[in-house]
N, C-alpha and C positions, 0 to 999 in steps of 0.2 A: 502681236508677240510673234518672233522669228523662232522658230523652234528646230533645232538641230534635226530631231526627229520627233515625229508624233503618230500615235497609234490611231488611227483614223476606222471607221468600221470595217474598211476591207483591207487593212493590214497596216504595217509599219513602212512610214515613208521618210525621207530626208526632207529637209528645208522646206518646212510648212509654215504659212502665214497664217494667223488665227485671229480674227478680228471680232471685238466684244462690243456690247451697247447695253448698259446697265448689267443685268444678269444673264444675259441671253450671248449665244455664238450667233454672229451675223453673218460672217464669211469664211470661208476656208480656201486658202490657195496654196497649191504645190508649186513652187518656186522652180523656175528652169536656171536662172541665175540670179546674183545678187542685185542685177538691175532692175527685176521685177519688185525690188523690196520697198521702194519708197521710203518716206520719211517717218520718224516718229517710232518705229518698231522698236520692241525690247528684244533682245537676244537672249534665248534660253538654251544654254548648253545641256546635252542629255536628251532624255526620252520625255515626251509630255504626253499623259494619257488621260482619262477621265477618272474625276476622283472616286474612291472606294466607297460602299454603302455598307456600314456595318450593321446588319440585320437583326443582331441580337446582343443586347447589352444588360448586365445588372451593374450599374455603375458603382454601387457600395462595396461589391465583391473586390474592387482593385484594392482596398486596405489588406486584403488576406494575401497579396502576393509574397511568396516566399517565407510565409508564417505557419502553413499548415502542414509541415514536411518532417516535424519530429518523431521519432521512433519509426521513421520510414514513411509515415502519414497514412492516413485512410479515410473514406469517405466521412466515417464519423468523427475525427480529429477536425477536418475541412468544416463539417457542418457547425459543431461546436463554436469555432472560430467566427464563421458566417453569424451565428445569433448573437453572439456577442457585439460584432459591430452594428449589426441591424438596431439591438437594443440601445446603442449609443447616439445615435444620430437623432439630430432636429433639423428643423428646414434650414437654419444658418449653417451648420457644419457640413450638411449635405451639400448645399450650393457650393461652399469653399471644396470640398472632394469633388463632386462632379466636374466643377470648371476644370479642375486639374486632370481629371480623367478624359474629358472631351479635348482638352489641350494635347493631351499626349496622343490621342487620336488623330488631331489635326497633323500633328509633327509627322505622323506615319501616311498622311496623304488621306484619311477618310475624311469626308465632307458630308455626309448626313449618317445618323445613328437612329437606329429602332431600340428605345430604352424599354424594357419588360420591367413594367414600374408595379411594384406591390408593397413598397414600404409608406403605407398611406396615413397612419395616425399616430397619436402619441403611443410610448412604450407600454402602457397598460390598455391600448385600444381606444382611449377616448380621442374623438377627433379634436384637431385643433379648430381654434375660431373660425379661421378660413379652412374648410373641411380639404381643401386641394393645396394646403400649403407646401407640401413635400413635392406635388407635381410641378407647382410654380417655380420653387428651386432648380429642378432640373432643366425646366424650359428657360429659366434666366441663365442657368451655366452654359447650357449650349449656345443660346445667345451671344454670349460673352466670350466664347471660344470660337464663335464663327460657324457652327456647324446648324444644320437642320435637324430637326428633331421629330420622329414619329413616336410620339409617347403612347406606347401599347398600355393603356390602364388596366390594371389586371385583377381579376375578380379571384379571391382566396378565401375558402370560407372554413375548410376541414383540414384535418391533420392527417386523413388516411382515407383510403379507398372505401371503407365502411363507416365513416363519417365521424371520427372521432372529433372531439371539439378542439379549437385551437387553444393554446396554452401559452403562458411564459411569453418570449419574445415574438411567437406567432400571433399574439392578440392585436398587435398594430397592423396585421395584414387585412384582417378582415372589415368588411361592412355589413356583417349580418345576414344580407339577401342579396340577391341579383338586383331587386328593386331598387334598393337603397345604394347599391352600387351605380345604377344607370343615373339616379337622380343627382350622384355626386359628379358623374362624370360629364353629366349633360351642361354642367356649369363652365367646362372647360373649352373656350373658344378657339377656334382655329386661326392661326395667324400666319404672316408671310412665310415664317422660317418653322412654323408646327403643324405637323397632321396628328390630330387625335384619333387613334385607333383603340381597340381593345385585344385582350387577352384572356383566355381560360388558363389560370396557371398549369392544370394538370387533372387528368382524372381523379387523383387522391385528393385535390383541393378543392373542387367543384361538384357537389352532388347532383345527379343526373337531372333533377327537377329543376336545377337554377340555369343550364346549359342553354337552353332555348332562346332565354330572356338576353342573354349574350348575344348569340349568334342574330338575333332578330336586330338588336341594338346595331350591330356592327354591319349592318347590310348596306355594302358599297364602301366600307373602310376597312383597312387591314384588319385582320384578325390573326393571332397567333396563338399557340399553345404549346407546350412541352408535350413530346410525344415519346414514348417508347425509349427513352433515354436508357434506363436499366432493365435488365430481365425483370428484377423483382417487381417492377412496376407492371410489367404485362401478366407476370404470375397472380398478383394480387388484384388486377382488372378482371382477370377472367375466373377468379375464385368467386369474385363478389357478384359481376355481372354476367358472365358467360361470354363475353366479347372483350376484343383487343381494345386498348384505347383509341385507335384511330377508327372502328368501328362504332364505338360509343359515341365518339363527336359526329361522326357522319349520321348517325340515327337522330340528333338534335339538331341537324343543319348547319353544322360549322363548317363543314369541309365543302369548300366552292372555290371558285377561282381567285379570290384575296385570301384565301387561308394560307398560312403558313405552319407547317408541321416542324419545331424546332428539335434539331438532335435526329429524329426518325432513325435510330439506332437500329433497333430490334423488331423489325417490321415482318410480317407474314406476305406471302404472295397477293393475299385479299387487301392488305392494307395498302400495298404499292398500286393496286389498281383503283383504289378508291382516292389515292393522292394523284393520280396522273394529270387533272387540270388543276392542281394547286402547286404551292411551293412547298419545297423542304429546305430549311436552314442549319447547315453543317457548321461546326464550331468545333475543329479537329485540335487545337491548342487545349481547348476545356476539355473536351472528351478525353484526352491523353492524359491530363492532370489527373482527373479525377477515375481513369479506369474503367470507363463505361464500355469503350468497344468502337467497332469500326463500321460505320452506316453502308448502305447499300448505294453508294452515291451514282454509279454509272448505270445500275439496273433501273432506279428510280428516273433518271434523265432519259432514258431509251424509253419507258413507260410514257414520258410527256411532262414529267414534273420538272417544273423551274427551278434552280439550284441557285440559293445565296450563302453568304458567310457572315458568321459573328465571332467576336471575340468573347462573348459570353460573361466568364469570370475574370477575364483580363489576366489571365495566367501569363501571357504575354500580349501584348497589342502590335501586330506586325501584321499587315494583311498581305504580303508576299508570302509570309510563312503558312497564313491560312489557306493561301491560294493553291500553294505547291503542295501541301499536305493533302488536299482532296485528290491530287494524283498519286501522290507516294504513298499514302495509307491503302489505296487501292492495290497497289504495288504489293506492299506487303501482306494484305488478305488474299490476293490471287496468285502472288509469287508470278506475275507478269507486267510488263511495262506496256504504256500507250494507252491509256483508257480516256484521257482528256487531251484536247488540243489546248496550247497557249491562248486562241482565242475563246474558247469555254470557259477557261479558268479567270480570263479576264472579266466574262459576262458575268460570271457568279460573283467575283469581287466587287463588281460595279453596279451590280444588279440593274443591268441593260435594260431600259424598256419596261422595268417591273412595277407593278401596282402593289408588290408585297408590302413596301412602306410606304406607298401613297405618292411618289414621285417618278411618275412614267416618263416623264420629260428631263430625266437626268441618267448619267451612266452612259455616254457616247459623246464623242467629238464629232458632232454635225450642225449644220445651220438649224437653228431654233431650239436648240438643245441648251439646257442650264450651263451656264460658264463655269463648271467645276473642272478643275484643270490642276493636274499633278504633274511634277518635272522631278525626274529620278536621274541621279548621276550616272553618268557611264564610263567615270574616271576613278572609282573608289577601288580599294582592295579587293572588295568583292566583285563589282562589275567591269574593272578595266578588261578590256579585250572581248567581252560578250558579244553576241549577236543581239542587239537591241530587243527582238522579239524574245528572246530568252529572259528576259529581265524578272519575270515572276519565278524563275527557278534559281535566280542569282542573287538579288538584292535583298536588303532587309529595309525596315523602316528609316533606318539611320541615313541611307542613302537618298531619303526626299529631300530637297533642296527647296522648292517654292510649292505652296499650295495656293489656289484660288476657288473660293466656295461662294456660288451666285455672283461671281464678278467682283468679290472682295478678296483682296490677298490677305490671307491670314498666318501663313508662313513664307518668311523670305529669308533666304540663306541659312537654311536649317533651323531658324529660330522663330517660335510665334511671335506676332507683332504685338499681342497684348498681354500674353499670360506668361509668367515666370513658371514654367509648367513644372521642373524639379522642385523648386522652393514651394510651390503651391500643395503639390503631393505631399513633400516631405511635413509639411506644418498641419496639414489636414488629418494625416494618417497618424502622426506622431499622438494628436490630441485625443484620439480612439484608444490608445493602449496604454 
């Protein structure tokens, strides 16, 4: 592949030849002139960069897009609709919806996804004949859309910090206790495009006595948790346990080098110190949509926390927007510019070298890395005339022209090669309402 521009680890360069074998990059050459090109190279106009890693997804939330803003919208109108969708899905309908969602991600340059999955059982909480039927639906959907998936199988046992039982649509989230959760998840094998990880939904959904089991099960694997997304979560946790959510999770062994604190919006200085060797996943477009607040991204990064990004509820799926929002939201909060370099934003968006999703050999264009390549047009109305290194501040998902994931082309000339994404989403979502 002869790239007009390529974003390599040390910057953006013109005329770069990329060679791949199977799912790996095998050679990278900065061309001096066209005579160096040789034969058989495909020319890619625009900027080619490493694929994006969507570190936090709830695939079924995509059905809510544009539907939760009546009477100006509130968290409660959003949650009511979310539970309605959760109650309506079964393995077949979830597969169709997720295939469309992951297809939309592919169109925007995402090549791997962390699926924070808690929609486990039938609507009344009864397990399916295959207790992992919903998990298999997500794994199959990701495969068919061409993405790698980190299935973050989530423990969800209670409705509040003080231990109120699950009820209504929440019943299908629960496994009863952490040991039964672990027994179910043990039956999920890893595959070439799958990493099985774990998640503690939140301090309100997992009693303290159950957390250590999840942390022990996830040793050496990705472990994620919603952390301090809203101020009310912190207040309830302090009232019940006398500690912040981060402190509670740390007490039970969950906060370590493969732990990801999702949202991490309302943290204390002590929390940030505890997270200094871990990850924090910011989801700016969802945090805006729900009115959650702006998290301390720069302060966390300065403390050593590695940052990732997620589209979470899929209010939009656009990693250019998520990337620049990391910087632009900091500008709003501080009334100053210049918090993150373009390279830092790219590293967060691609999860460069990260173990937060279990794919440490992805997220960069270098020999031996996975062949995840995304080409972005530099001649669209949004990108015409820009400095290619400014693409994260200018482009949108609509500017992605070609996507390769693990050496397999999944988007060509702006169209998914195997999924009619718009039709898939239209049909899957219409059936739920």
